[in-house]
N, C-alpha and C positions, 0 to 999 in steps of 0.2 A: 660680439662683444662678451666678454666673460663677466659675469656678475659676481660680485665678492660680498660676504656678509662680514660685518663688523663683530670681533670676538671680544676685543678689549678696547677701552676707551682711556687715554692717558692725558692729552692736552699739557705736556709737561715739557720745560724748555730742552733744547738739545744744542750741541754745538755741531757744526758742519765744516766740511773741507772740501775744498775744490781743488783738482788737479791743475787748473787753469783759473785764476781769479776771474770773476764776473766783471764785465765791462761796466755794466750798470748795477750799483749795490742795490738800490731799491726795487729793482725788476730782475731779480737773479733767476739763472738757469736751475735745474735740478743739480743738488750737490752730489760729489762723487762718494761721500761717506759721511755718516752722522756718529756722535758718541751719545749714548743714553745710559744712565746708570753705571758709568765707568766702563761701558763695553762699547766697542766700536763696530758699526755695521758697514760694510761696503756695499754700495748701490751697484747691483749687476744688470738692472734693467729699469727703465723709467716707464712704466706702464701707461699713465695718462697725466696730463697737466690740465689746471684750470684756474681761473682767478676769480676773486669775489670782491667787488669794491663797494659793498653795502657800507654805509655810513652808520656807526654804532654810537650808542650813548648820546652825550652832549652833541656830538657832530652831526647826528641824524636831524638835528633841526636848525643848525646855523648855515643853511644855505638856501638861496632862492630855489623854487621847484625846477625852473627851466636850466638852472646850473646843476643841480643835484641829478637831472636827468643824464646830462653829459657826463658828469663825473661817475656816475653809476655803470659806465661801459668802458672808462679809460682810467678812474682812478683820479684822485686829488692828493695834495700835501698830505702826507703821513696816513692816508687812507687805503687799505686795500691787503688782500692776502693772496699769495700765490701758492697754489696747493699742488703737490706732486704725490702720485701712487707709485710706490717702488718695490721691486724686489730686491732683497739683500743676499748677501753671500750665504746665509743660513738658512735661505729658502722662504722665510717669512715675507710677508707684505705688508706694507706699513702705507698710512697717508701722513705725510709730514707737510708742513705750511712755513712759509715766511710771512711774518706780519709786520707791516711797514710803520705801524703805530710807533711814534716817539714817544717814549716815557716821561722824559723831561729834557732840559737843554743840555745836561751833560750825557745824557743817553740819546743821541740823535739817531742812531742806527736802529732798524728794527730788530726783531728777534725771530729765531727759528723754534719750531713746536713739533713734538712727535705728536700727532693727533690721534690715530687708531691704528690697530692691528686688524687685519682682515683676512678671511681664509676662502 
């Protein structure tokens, strides 16, 4: 397994595009491209994928321990992140993620973020 070293941290919103729309919006696959700072990056290879269902902020304390243990492995409503390490058409390697957190009743879908660049 190749080890990568983070060289830039961004944690900024991005727009993503899928060649085929995902079946499950809140559990998406790796996107085919993303746009950040008015530049579009085509994903040429998905290097790895992982998820994190850690409850953050107020949500970390609003569940019984037994339920929280189950939720930590499969997620719960509006909790969870899906990470993708990708190589793009420029040769760069990025970690991107989809955050299922709902901001408010009008913004029910999660958001995509460019987490960091690696080398």
